[in-house]
LUMLUMDREN-2810 file (N, C-alpha, C; in Angstrom, 1 decimal):
<atoms>
<atom><aa>X</aa><ch>A</ch><at>N</at><xx>-13.1</xx><yy>5.4</yy><zz>7.6</zz></atom>
<atom><aa>X</aa><ch>A</ch><at>CA</at><xx>-14.5</xx><yy>5.4</yy><zz>7.2</zz></atom>
<atom><aa>X</aa><ch>A</ch><at>C</at><xx>-15.3</xx><yy>5.6</yy><zz>8.5</zz></atom>
<atom><aa>X</aa><ch>A</ch><at>N</at><xx>-16.3</xx><yy>6.5</yy><zz>8.4</zz></atom>
<atom><aa>X</aa><ch>A</ch><at>CA</at><xx>-17.2</xx><yy>6.7</yy><zz>9.6</zz></atom>
<atom><aa>X</aa><ch>A</ch><at>C</at><xx>-18.2</xx><yy>5.6</yy><zz>9.7</zz></atom>
<atom><aa>X</aa><ch>A</ch><at>N</at><xx>-18.4</xx><yy>5.1</yy><zz>10.9</zz></atom>
<atom><aa>X</aa><ch>A</ch><at>CA</at><xx>-19.4</xx><yy>4.1</yy><zz>11.1</zz></atom>
<atom><aa>X</aa><ch>A</ch><at>C</at><xx>-20.4</xx><yy>4.6</yy><zz>12.1</zz></atom>
<atom><aa>X</aa><ch>A</ch><at>N</at><xx>-21.6</xx><yy>4.1</yy><zz>12.0</zz></atom>
<atom><aa>X</aa><ch>A</ch><at>CA</at><xx>-22.7</xx><yy>4.5</yy><zz>12.9</zz></atom>
<atom><aa>X</aa><ch>A</ch><at>C</at><xx>-23.1</xx><yy>3.3</yy><zz>13.8</zz></atom>
<atom><aa>X</aa><ch>A</ch><at>N</at><xx>-23.5</xx><yy>3.5</yy><zz>15.0</zz></atom>
<atom><aa>X</aa><ch>A</ch><at>CA</at><xx>-23.9</xx><yy>2.4</yy><zz>15.9</zz></atom>
<atom><aa>X</aa><ch>A</ch><at>C</at><xx>-25.3</xx><yy>2.0</yy><zz>15.4</zz></atom>
<atom><aa>X</aa><ch>A</ch><at>N</at><xx>-25.5</xx><yy>0.7</yy><zz>15.5</zz></atom>
<atom><aa>X</aa><ch>A</ch><at>CA</at><xx>-26.8</xx><yy>0.1</yy><zz>15.1</zz></atom>
<atom><aa>X</aa><ch>A</ch><at>C</at><xx>-27.3</xx><yy>-0.8</yy><zz>16.3</zz></atom>
<atom><aa>X</aa><ch>A</ch><at>N</at><xx>-28.6</xx><yy>-1.0</yy><zz>16.3</zz></atom>
<atom><aa>X</aa><ch>A</ch><at>CA</at><xx>-29.2</xx><yy>-1.9</yy><zz>17.2</zz></atom>
<atom><aa>X</aa><ch>A</ch><at>C</at><xx>-29.3</xx><yy>-3.3</yy><zz>16.7</zz></atom>
<atom><aa>X</aa><ch>A</ch><at>N</at><xx>-28.4</xx><yy>-4.1</yy><zz>17.1</zz></atom>
<atom><aa>X</aa><ch>A</ch><at>CA</at><xx>-28.3</xx><yy>-5.5</yy><zz>16.6</zz></atom>
<atom><aa>X</aa><ch>A</ch><at>C</at><xx>-27.6</xx><yy>-6.3</yy><zz>17.7</zz></atom>
<atom><aa>X</aa><ch>A</ch><at>N</at><xx>-28.0</xx><yy>-7.6</yy><zz>17.8</zz></atom>
<atom><aa>X</aa><ch>A</ch><at>CA</at><xx>-27.3</xx><yy>-8.5</yy><zz>18.8</zz></atom>
<atom><aa>X</aa><ch>A</ch><at>C</at><xx>-25.9</xx><yy>-8.9</yy><zz>18.3</zz></atom>
<atom><aa>X</aa><ch>A</ch><at>N</at><xx>-25.7</xx><yy>-8.9</yy><zz>17.0</zz></atom>
<atom><aa>X</aa><ch>A</ch><at>CA</at><xx>-24.4</xx><yy>-9.4</yy><zz>16.5</zz></atom>
<atom><aa>X</aa><ch>A</ch><at>C</at><xx>-23.5</xx><yy>-8.3</yy><zz>15.9</zz></atom>
<atom><aa>X</aa><ch>A</ch><at>N</at><xx>-24.1</xx><yy>-7.2</yy><zz>15.6</zz></atom>
<atom><aa>X</aa><ch>A</ch><at>CA</at><xx>-23.4</xx><yy>-6.1</yy><zz>14.9</zz></atom>
<atom><aa>X</aa><ch>A</ch><at>C</at><xx>-23.4</xx><yy>-4.8</yy><zz>15.7</zz></atom>
<atom><aa>X</aa><ch>A</ch><at>N</at><xx>-22.3</xx><yy>-4.2</yy><zz>15.9</zz></atom>
<atom><aa>X</aa><ch>A</ch><at>CA</at><xx>-22.2</xx><yy>-3.0</yy><zz>16.7</zz></atom>
<atom><aa>X</aa><ch>A</ch><at>C</at><xx>-22.3</xx><yy>-1.7</yy><zz>15.8</zz></atom>
<atom><aa>X</aa><ch>A</ch><at>N</at><xx>-21.6</xx><yy>-1.7</yy><zz>14.7</zz></atom>
<atom><aa>X</aa><ch>A</ch><at>CA</at><xx>-21.6</xx><yy>-0.5</yy><zz>13.8</zz></atom>
<atom><aa>X</aa><ch>A</ch><at>C</at><xx>-21.5</xx><yy>-0.9</yy><zz>12.3</zz></atom>
<atom><aa>X</aa><ch>A</ch><at>N</at><xx>-22.0</xx><yy>0.0</yy><zz>11.5</zz></atom>
<atom><aa>X</aa><ch>A</ch><at>CA</at><xx>-21.9</xx><yy>-0.2</yy><zz>10.0</zz></atom>
<atom><aa>X</aa><ch>A</ch><at>C</at><xx>-21.5</xx><yy>1.2</yy><zz>9.5</zz></atom>
<atom><aa>X</aa><ch>A</ch><at>N</at><xx>-20.7</xx><yy>1.1</yy><zz>8.4</zz></atom>
<atom><aa>X</aa><ch>A</ch><at>CA</at><xx>-20.3</xx><yy>2.3</yy><zz>7.6</zz></atom>
<atom><aa>X</aa><ch>A</ch><at>C</at><xx>-20.3</xx><yy>2.0</yy><zz>6.2</zz></atom>
<atom><aa>X</aa><ch>A</ch><at>N</at><xx>-20.3</xx><yy>3.1</yy><zz>5.4</zz></atom>
<atom><aa>X</aa><ch>A</ch><at>CA</at><xx>-20.4</xx><yy>2.9</yy><zz>3.9</zz></atom>
<atom><aa>X</aa><ch>A</ch><at>C</at><xx>-19.6</xx><yy>4.0</yy><zz>3.2</zz></atom>
<atom><aa>X</aa><ch>A</ch><at>N</at><xx>-18.7</xx><yy>3.7</yy><zz>2.3</zz></atom>
<atom><aa>X</aa><ch>A</ch><at>CA</at><xx>-18.0</xx><yy>4.6</yy><zz>1.4</zz></atom>
<atom><aa>X</aa><ch>A</ch><at>C</at><xx>-18.7</xx><yy>4.5</yy><zz>0.1</zz></atom>
<atom><aa>X</aa><ch>A</ch><at>N</at><xx>-19.5</xx><yy>5.5</yy><zz>-0.3</zz></atom>
<atom><aa>X</aa><ch>A</ch><at>CA</at><xx>-20.3</xx><yy>5.4</yy><zz>-1.5</zz></atom>
<atom><aa>X</aa><ch>A</ch><at>C</at><xx>-19.4</xx><yy>5.5</yy><zz>-2.7</zz></atom>
<atom><aa>X</aa><ch>A</ch><at>N</at><xx>-18.3</xx><yy>6.3</yy><zz>-2.7</zz></atom>
<atom><aa>X</aa><ch>A</ch><at>CA</at><xx>-17.4</xx><yy>6.4</yy><zz>-3.8</zz></atom>
<atom><aa>X</aa><ch>A</ch><at>C</at><xx>-16.7</xx><yy>5.1</yy><zz>-4.1</zz></atom>
<atom><aa>X</aa><ch>A</ch><at>N</at><xx>-16.3</xx><yy>4.4</yy><zz>-3.1</zz></atom>
<atom><aa>X</aa><ch>A</ch><at>CA</at><xx>-15.6</xx><yy>3.1</yy><zz>-3.3</zz></atom>
<atom><aa>X</aa><ch>A</ch><at>C</at><xx>-16.5</xx><yy>1.9</yy><zz>-3.2</zz></atom>
<atom><aa>X</aa><ch>A</ch><at>N</at><xx>-17.8</xx><yy>2.2</yy><zz>-2.8</zz></atom>
<atom><aa>X</aa><ch>A</ch><at>CA</at><xx>-18.8</xx><yy>1.1</yy><zz>-2.7</zz></atom>
<atom><aa>X</aa><ch>A</ch><at>C</at><xx>-18.4</xx><yy>0.0</yy><zz>-1.8</zz></atom>
<atom><aa>X</aa><ch>A</ch><at>N</at><xx>-17.9</xx><yy>0.5</yy><zz>-0.6</zz></atom>
<atom><aa>X</aa><ch>A</ch><at>CA</at><xx>-17.4</xx><yy>-0.5</yy><zz>0.4</zz></atom>
<atom><aa>X</aa><ch>A</ch><at>C</at><xx>-18.3</xx><yy>-0.3</yy><zz>1.7</zz></atom>
<atom><aa>X</aa><ch>A</ch><at>N</at><xx>-18.8</xx><yy>-1.5</yy><zz>2.1</zz></atom>
<atom><aa>X</aa><ch>A</ch><at>CA</at><xx>-19.6</xx><yy>-1.5</yy><zz>3.4</zz></atom>
<atom><aa>X</aa><ch>A</ch><at>C</at><xx>-18.6</xx><yy>-2.1</yy><zz>4.4</zz></atom>
<atom><aa>X</aa><ch>A</ch><at>N</at><xx>-18.6</xx><yy>-1.4</yy><zz>5.6</zz></atom>
<atom><aa>X</aa><ch>A</ch><at>CA</at><xx>-17.7</xx><yy>-1.9</yy><zz>6.7</zz></atom>
<atom><aa>X</aa><ch>A</ch><at>C</at><xx>-18.6</xx><yy>-2.2</yy><zz>7.9</zz></atom>
<atom><aa>X</aa><ch>A</ch><at>N</at><xx>-18.4</xx><yy>-3.4</yy><zz>8.4</zz></atom>
<atom><aa>X</aa><ch>A</ch><at>CA</at><xx>-19.2</xx><yy>-3.9</yy><zz>9.5</zz></atom>
<atom><aa>X</aa><ch>A</ch><at>C</at><xx>-18.3</xx><yy>-4.2</yy><zz>10.7</zz></atom>
<atom><aa>X</aa><ch>A</ch><at>N</at><xx>-18.6</xx><yy>-3.7</yy><zz>11.9</zz></atom>
<atom><aa>X</aa><ch>A</ch><at>CA</at><xx>-18.0</xx><yy>-4.0</yy><zz>13.1</zz></atom>
<atom><aa>X</aa><ch>A</ch><at>C</at><xx>-18.9</xx><yy>-4.9</yy><zz>13.9</zz></atom>
<atom><aa>X</aa><ch>A</ch><at>N</at><xx>-18.5</xx><yy>-6.2</yy><zz>14.1</zz></atom>
<atom><aa>X</aa><ch>A</ch><at>CA</at><xx>-19.3</xx><yy>-7.2</yy><zz>14.8</zz></atom>
<atom><aa>X</aa><ch>A</ch><at>C</at><xx>-19.1</xx><yy>-7.0</yy><zz>16.3</zz></atom>
<atom><aa>X</aa><ch>A</ch><at>N</at><xx>-20.1</xx><yy>-7.5</yy><zz>17.0</zz></atom>
<atom><aa>X</aa><ch>A</ch><at>CA</at><xx>-20.0</xx><yy>-7.4</yy><zz>18.5</zz></atom>
<atom><aa>X</aa><ch>A</ch><at>C</at><xx>-18.8</xx><yy>-8.1</yy><zz>19.1</zz></atom>
<atom><aa>X</aa><ch>A</ch><at>N</at><xx>-18.3</xx><yy>-9.1</yy><zz>18.4</zz></atom>
<atom><aa>X</aa><ch>A</ch><at>CA</at><xx>-17.1</xx><yy>-9.8</yy><zz>18.9</zz></atom>
<atom><aa>X</aa><ch>A</ch><at>C</at><xx>-15.8</xx><yy>-9.1</yy><zz>18.6</zz></atom>
<atom><aa>X</aa><ch>A</ch><at>N</at><xx>-15.9</xx><yy>-7.9</yy><zz>17.9</zz></atom>
<atom><aa>X</aa><ch>A</ch><at>CA</at><xx>-14.7</xx><yy>-7.1</yy><zz>17.6</zz></atom>
<atom><aa>X</aa><ch>A</ch><at>C</at><xx>-14.2</xx><yy>-7.2</yy><zz>16.2</zz></atom>
<atom><aa>X</aa><ch>A</ch><at>N</at><xx>-14.7</xx><yy>-8.2</yy><zz>15.5</zz></atom>
<atom><aa>X</aa><ch>A</ch><at>CA</at><xx>-14.2</xx><yy>-8.4</yy><zz>14.1</zz></atom>
<atom><aa>X</aa><ch>A</ch><at>C</at><xx>-14.7</xx><yy>-7.3</yy><zz>13.2</zz></atom>
<atom><aa>X</aa><ch>A</ch><at>N</at><xx>-13.9</xx><yy>-6.8</yy><zz>12.3</zz></atom>
<atom><aa>X</aa><ch>A</ch><at>CA</at><xx>-14.3</xx><yy>-5.8</yy><zz>11.3</zz></atom>
<atom><aa>X</aa><ch>A</ch><at>C</at><xx>-14.1</xx><yy>-6.4</yy><zz>9.9</zz></atom>
<atom><aa>X</aa><ch>A</ch><at>N</at><xx>-15.2</xx><yy>-6.3</yy><zz>9.1</zz></atom>
<atom><aa>X</aa><ch>A</ch><at>CA</at><xx>-15.2</xx><yy>-6.8</yy><zz>7.8</zz></atom>
<atom><aa>X</aa><ch>A</ch><at>C</at><xx>-15.6</xx><yy>-5.8</yy><zz>6.8</zz></atom>
<atom><aa>X</aa><ch>A</ch><at>N</at><xx>-15.0</xx><yy>-5.8</yy><zz>5.6</zz></atom>
<atom><aa>X</aa><ch>A</ch><at>CA</at><xx>-15.4</xx><yy>-4.9</yy><zz>4.5</zz></atom>
<atom><aa>X</aa><ch>A</ch><at>C</at><xx>-15.9</xx><yy>-5.8</yy><zz>3.4</zz></atom>
<atom><aa>X</aa><ch>A</ch><at>N</at><xx>-17.1</xx><yy>-5.3</yy><zz>2.9</zz></atom>
<atom><aa>X</aa><ch>A</ch><at>CA</at><xx>-17.7</xx><yy>-6.0</yy><zz>1.8</zz></atom>
<atom><aa>X</aa><ch>A</ch><at>C</at><xx>-17.6</xx><yy>-5.0</yy><zz>0.6</zz></atom>
<atom><aa>X</aa><ch>A</ch><at>N</at><xx>-17.3</xx><yy>-5.6</yy><zz>-0.6</zz></atom>
<atom><aa>X</aa><ch>A</ch><at>CA</at><xx>-16.9</xx><yy>-4.8</yy><zz>-1.8</zz></atom>
<atom><aa>X</aa><ch>A</ch><at>C</at><xx>-18.0</xx><yy>-4.8</yy><zz>-2.8</zz></atom>
<atom><aa>X</aa><ch>A</ch><at>N</at><xx>-18.1</xx><yy>-3.7</yy><zz>-3.6</zz></atom>
<atom><aa>X</aa><ch>A</ch><at>CA</at><xx>-19.0</xx><yy>-3.5</yy><zz>-4.7</zz></atom>
<atom><aa>X</aa><ch>A</ch><at>C</at><xx>-20.5</xx><yy>-3.5</yy><zz>-4.2</zz></atom>
<atom><aa>X</aa><ch>A</ch><at>N</at><xx>-20.7</xx><yy>-2.9</yy><zz>-3.1</zz></atom>
<atom><aa>X</aa><ch>A</ch><at>CA</at><xx>-22.1</xx><yy>-2.8</yy><zz>-2.5</zz></atom>
<atom><aa>X</aa><ch>A</ch><at>C</at><xx>-22.8</xx><yy>-1.6</yy><zz>-3.1</zz></atom>
<atom><aa>X</aa><ch>A</ch><at>N</at><xx>-23.9</xx><yy>-1.8</yy><zz>-3.9</zz></atom>
<atom><aa>X</aa><ch>A</ch><at>CA</at><xx>-24.6</xx><yy>-0.7</yy><zz>-4.4</zz></atom>
<atom><aa>X</aa><ch>A</ch><at>C</at><xx>-25.3</xx><yy>0.1</yy><zz>-3.3</zz></atom>
<atom><aa>X</aa><ch>A</ch><at>N</at><xx>-25.4</xx><yy>1.4</yy><zz>-3.6</zz></atom>
<atom><aa>X</aa><ch>A</ch><at>CA</at><xx>-26.0</xx><yy>2.3</yy><zz>-2.5</zz></atom>
<atom><aa>X</aa><ch>A</ch><at>C</at><xx>-27.4</xx><yy>1.8</yy><zz>-2.0</zz></atom>
<atom><aa>X</aa><ch>A</ch><at>N</at><xx>-28.2</xx><yy>1.3</yy><zz>-2.9</zz></atom>
<atom><aa>X</aa><ch>A</ch><at>CA</at><xx>-29.5</xx><yy>0.9</yy><zz>-2.4</zz></atom>
<atom><aa>X</aa><ch>A</ch><at>C</at><xx>-29.4</xx><yy>-0.3</yy><zz>-1.5</zz></atom>
<atom><aa>X</aa><ch>A</ch><at>N</at><xx>-28.4</xx><yy>-1.2</yy><zz>-1.6</zz></atom>
<atom><aa>X</aa><ch>A</ch><at>CA</at><xx>-28.3</xx><yy>-2.3</yy><zz>-0.7</zz></atom>
<atom><aa>X</aa><ch>A</ch><at>C</at><xx>-27.9</xx><yy>-1.7</yy><zz>0.7</zz></atom>
<atom><aa>X</aa><ch>A</ch><at>N</at><xx>-27.0</xx><yy>-0.7</yy><zz>0.8</zz></atom>
<atom><aa>X</aa><ch>A</ch><at>CA</at><xx>-26.7</xx><yy>-0.1</yy><zz>2.1</zz></atom>
<atom><aa>X</aa><ch>A</ch><at>C</at><xx>-27.9</xx><yy>0.5</yy><zz>2.7</zz></atom>
<atom><aa>X</aa><ch>A</ch><at>N</at><xx>-28.7</xx><yy>1.2</yy><zz>1.9</zz></atom>
<atom><aa>X</aa><ch>A</ch><at>CA</at><xx>-29.9</xx><yy>1.9</yy><zz>2.4</zz></atom>
<atom><aa>X</aa><ch>A</ch><at>C</at><xx>-30.9</xx><yy>0.9</yy><zz>2.9</zz></atom>
<atom><aa>X</aa><ch>A</ch><at>N</at><xx>-31.0</xx><yy>-0.2</yy><zz>2.2</zz></atom>
<atom><aa>X</aa><ch>A</ch><at>CA</at><xx>-31.9</xx><yy>-1.3</yy><zz>2.7</zz></atom>
<atom><aa>X</aa><ch>A</ch><at>C</at><xx>-31.4</xx><yy>-1.9</yy><zz>4.0</zz></atom>
<atom><aa>X</aa><ch>A</ch><at>N</at><xx>-30.1</xx><yy>-2.1</yy><zz>4.1</zz></atom>
<atom><aa>X</aa><ch>A</ch><at>CA</at><xx>-29.5</xx><yy>-2.6</yy><zz>5.3</zz></atom>
<atom><aa>X</aa><ch>A</ch><at>C</at><xx>-29.8</xx><yy>-1.7</yy><zz>6.5</zz></atom>
<atom><aa>X</aa><ch>A</ch><at>N</at><xx>-29.6</xx><yy>-0.4</yy><zz>6.3</zz></atom>
<atom><aa>X</aa><ch>A</ch><at>CA</at><xx>-29.8</xx><yy>0.5</yy><zz>7.4</zz></atom>
<atom><aa>X</aa><ch>A</ch><at>C</at><xx>-31.2</xx><yy>0.5</yy><zz>7.9</zz></atom>
<atom><aa>X</aa><ch>A</ch><at>N</at><xx>-32.2</xx><yy>0.3</yy><zz>7.0</zz></atom>
<atom><aa>X</aa><ch>A</ch><at>CA</at><xx>-33.6</xx><yy>0.4</yy><zz>7.3</zz></atom>
<atom><aa>X</aa><ch>A</ch><at>C</at><xx>-34.2</xx><yy>-1.0</yy><zz>7.7</zz></atom>
<atom><aa>X</aa><ch>A</ch><at>N</at><xx>-33.4</xx><yy>-2.0</yy><zz>7.6</zz></atom>
<atom><aa>X</aa><ch>A</ch><at>CA</at><xx>-33.9</xx><yy>-3.4</yy><zz>7.9</zz></atom>
<atom><aa>X</aa><ch>A</ch><at>C</at><xx>-34.3</xx><yy>-3.5</yy><zz>9.4</zz></atom>
<atom><aa>X</aa><ch>A</ch><at>N</at><xx>-35.4</xx><yy>-4.3</yy><zz>9.6</zz></atom>
<atom><aa>X</aa><ch>A</ch><at>CA</at><xx>-35.8</xx><yy>-4.5</yy><zz>11.0</zz></atom>
<atom><aa>X</aa><ch>A</ch><at>C</at><xx>-34.8</xx><yy>-5.4</yy><zz>11.7</zz></atom>
<atom><aa>X</aa><ch>A</ch><at>N</at><xx>-34.1</xx><yy>-6.2</yy><zz>11.0</zz></atom>
<atom><aa>X</aa><ch>A</ch><at>CA</at><xx>-33.0</xx><yy>-7.0</yy><zz>11.6</zz></atom>
<atom><aa>X</aa><ch>A</ch><at>C</at><xx>-31.8</xx><yy>-6.8</yy><zz>10.7</zz></atom>
<atom><aa>X</aa><ch>A</ch><at>N</at><xx>-30.8</xx><yy>-6.1</yy><zz>11.1</zz></atom>
<atom><aa>X</aa><ch>A</ch><at>CA</at><xx>-29.6</xx><yy>-5.8</yy><zz>10.3</zz></atom>
<atom><aa>X</aa><ch>A</ch><at>C</at><xx>-28.8</xx><yy>-7.1</yy><zz>10.1</zz></atom>
<atom><aa>X</aa><ch>A</ch><at>N</at><xx>-28.7</xx><yy>-8.0</yy><zz>11.1</zz></atom>
<atom><aa>X</aa><ch>A</ch><at>CA</at><xx>-28.0</xx><yy>-9.2</yy><zz>11.0</zz></atom>
<atom><aa>X</aa><ch>A</ch><at>C</at><xx>-28.7</xx><yy>-10.2</yy><zz>10.0</zz></atom>
<atom><aa>X</aa><ch>A</ch><at>N</at><xx>-30.0</xx><yy>-10.3</yy><zz>10.0</zz></atom>
<atom><aa>X</aa><ch>A</ch><at>CA</at><xx>-30.7</xx><yy>-11.1</yy><zz>9.1</zz></atom>
<atom><aa>X</aa><ch>A</ch><at>C</at><xx>-30.5</xx><yy>-10.6</yy><zz>7.6</zz></atom>
<atom><aa>X</aa><ch>A</ch><at>N</at><xx>-30.6</xx><yy>-9.3</yy><zz>7.5</zz></atom>
<atom><aa>X</aa><ch>A</ch><at>CA</at><xx>-30.5</xx><yy>-8.7</yy><zz>6.1</zz></atom>
<atom><aa>X</aa><ch>A</ch><at>C</at><xx>-29.1</xx><yy>-9.0</yy><zz>5.6</zz></atom>
<atom><aa>X</aa><ch>A</ch><at>N</at><xx>-28.1</xx><yy>-8.8</yy><zz>6.5</zz></atom>
<atom><aa>X</aa><ch>A</ch><at>CA</at><xx>-26.7</xx><yy>-9.0</yy><zz>6.1</zz></atom>
<atom><aa>X</aa><ch>A</ch><at>C</at><xx>-26.5</xx><yy>-10.5</yy><zz>5.6</zz></atom>
<atom><aa>X</aa><ch>A</ch><at>N</at><xx>-27.0</xx><yy>-11.4</yy><zz>6.4</zz></atom>
<atom><aa>X</aa><ch>A</ch><at>CA</at><xx>-26.9</xx><yy>-12.8</yy><zz>6.1</zz></atom>
<atom><aa>X</aa><ch>A</ch><at>C</at><xx>-27.6</xx><yy>-13.2</yy><zz>4.8</zz></atom>
<atom><aa>X</aa><ch>A</ch><at>N</at><xx>-28.8</xx><yy>-12.6</yy><zz>4.6</zz></atom>
<atom><aa>X</aa><ch>A</ch><at>CA</at><xx>-29.6</xx><yy>-13.0</yy><zz>3.5</zz></atom>
<atom><aa>X</aa><ch>A</ch><at>C</at><xx>-29.2</xx><yy>-12.3</yy><zz>2.1</zz></atom>
<atom><aa>X</aa><ch>A</ch><at>N</at><xx>-28.7</xx><yy>-11.1</yy><zz>2.2</zz></atom>
<atom><aa>X</aa><ch>A</ch><at>CA</at><xx>-28.5</xx><yy>-10.3</yy><zz>1.0</zz></atom>
<atom><aa>X</aa><ch>A</ch><at>C</at><xx>-27.1</xx><yy>-9.9</yy><zz>0.7</zz></atom>
<atom><aa>X</aa><ch>A</ch><at>N</at><xx>-26.2</xx><yy>-10.0</yy><zz>1.7</zz></atom>
<atom><aa>X</aa><ch>A</ch><at>CA</at><xx>-24.8</xx><yy>-9.5</yy><zz>1.4</zz></atom>
<atom><aa>X</aa><ch>A</ch><at>C</at><xx>-23.8</xx><yy>-10.7</yy><zz>1.6</zz></atom>
<atom><aa>X</aa><ch>A</ch><at>N</at><xx>-23.8</xx><yy>-11.4</yy><zz>2.7</zz></atom>
<atom><aa>X</aa><ch>A</ch><at>CA</at><xx>-22.9</xx><yy>-12.5</yy><zz>2.8</zz></atom>
<atom><aa>X</aa><ch>A</ch><at>C</at><xx>-23.1</xx><yy>-13.5</yy><zz>1.7</zz></atom>
<atom><aa>X</aa><ch>A</ch><at>N</at><xx>-22.1</xx><yy>-14.0</yy><zz>1.1</zz></atom>
<atom><aa>X</aa><ch>A</ch><at>CA</at><xx>-22.2</xx><yy>-15.0</yy><zz>0.0</zz></atom>
<atom><aa>X</aa><ch>A</ch><at>C</at><xx>-22.5</xx><yy>-14.4</yy><zz>-1.3</zz></atom>
<atom><aa>X</aa><ch>A</ch><at>N</at><xx>-22.8</xx><yy>-13.1</yy><zz>-1.4</zz></atom>
<atom><aa>X</aa><ch>A</ch><at>CA</at><xx>-23.2</xx><yy>-12.4</yy><zz>-2.6</zz></atom>
<atom><aa>X</aa><ch>A</ch><at>C</at><xx>-22.1</xx><yy>-11.4</yy><zz>-3.1</zz></atom>
<atom><aa>X</aa><ch>A</ch><at>N</at><xx>-21.3</xx><yy>-11.0</yy><zz>-2.1</zz></atom>
<atom><aa>X</aa><ch>A</ch><at>CA</at><xx>-20.3</xx><yy>-9.9</yy><zz>-2.4</zz></atom>
<atom><aa>X</aa><ch>A</ch><at>C</at><xx>-19.0</xx><yy>-10.4</yy><zz>-1.8</zz></atom>
<atom><aa>X</aa><ch>A</ch><at>N</at><xx>-17.9</xx><yy>-9.9</yy><zz>-2.5</zz></atom>
<atom><aa>X</aa><ch>A</ch><at>CA</at><xx>-16.6</xx><yy>-10.2</yy><zz>-2.0</zz></atom>
<atom><aa>X</aa><ch>A</ch><at>C</at><xx>-16.4</xx><yy>-9.5</yy><zz>-0.6</zz></atom>
<atom><aa>X</aa><ch>A</ch><at>N</at><xx>-15.5</xx><yy>-10.0</yy><zz>0.2</zz></atom>
<atom><aa>X</aa><ch>A</ch><at>CA</at><xx>-15.3</xx><yy>-9.4</yy><zz>1.5</zz></atom>
<atom><aa>X</aa><ch>A</ch><at>C</at><xx>-13.9</xx><yy>-9.7</yy><zz>2.0</zz></atom>
<atom><aa>X</aa><ch>A</ch><at>N</at><xx>-13.4</xx><yy>-9.0</yy><zz>3.0</zz></atom>
<atom><aa>X</aa><ch>A</ch><at>CA</at><xx>-12.2</xx><yy>-9.2</yy><zz>3.6</zz></atom>
<atom><aa>X</aa><ch>A</ch><at>C</at><xx>-12.2</xx><yy>-8.8</yy><zz>5.1</zz></atom>
<atom><aa>X</aa><ch>A</ch><at>N</at><xx>-11.6</xx><yy>-9.5</yy><zz>5.9</zz></atom>
<atom><aa>X</aa><ch>A</ch><at>CA</at><xx>-11.5</xx><yy>-9.1</yy><zz>7.3</zz></atom>
<atom><aa>X</aa><ch>A</ch><at>C</at><xx>-10.4</xx><yy>-8.1</yy><zz>7.4</zz></atom>
<atom><aa>X</aa><ch>A</ch><at>N</at><xx>-10.6</xx><yy>-7.0</yy><zz>8.2</zz></atom>
<atom><aa>X</aa><ch>A</ch><at>CA</at><xx>-9.6</xx><yy>-5.9</yy><zz>8.3</zz></atom>
<atom><aa>X</aa><ch>A</ch><at>C</at><xx>-8.9</xx><yy>-6.0</yy><zz>9.6</zz></atom>
</atoms>
C-alpha cells in the first residue's frame, strides 16, 4: 500500500486502499496499524483534518476494527 507523509506529531504516514477499504497508519514510534472498513469519505476527512491525530482519535479509533502489522 502506498502511504503519504503527513504533518503530525504522532503520525508519520497514512495510506488507503479504497477497494479493500483499509486505512494504514505509520506512527512516529514505528508502529504500523491497519484500520478496516473505512469509508472513502472518512479517509478524505482524515487527510484534510487540521489535526490528523485528533481526527484519528475522535473518529476512527474505537469505531473501526484494527490490527497492528
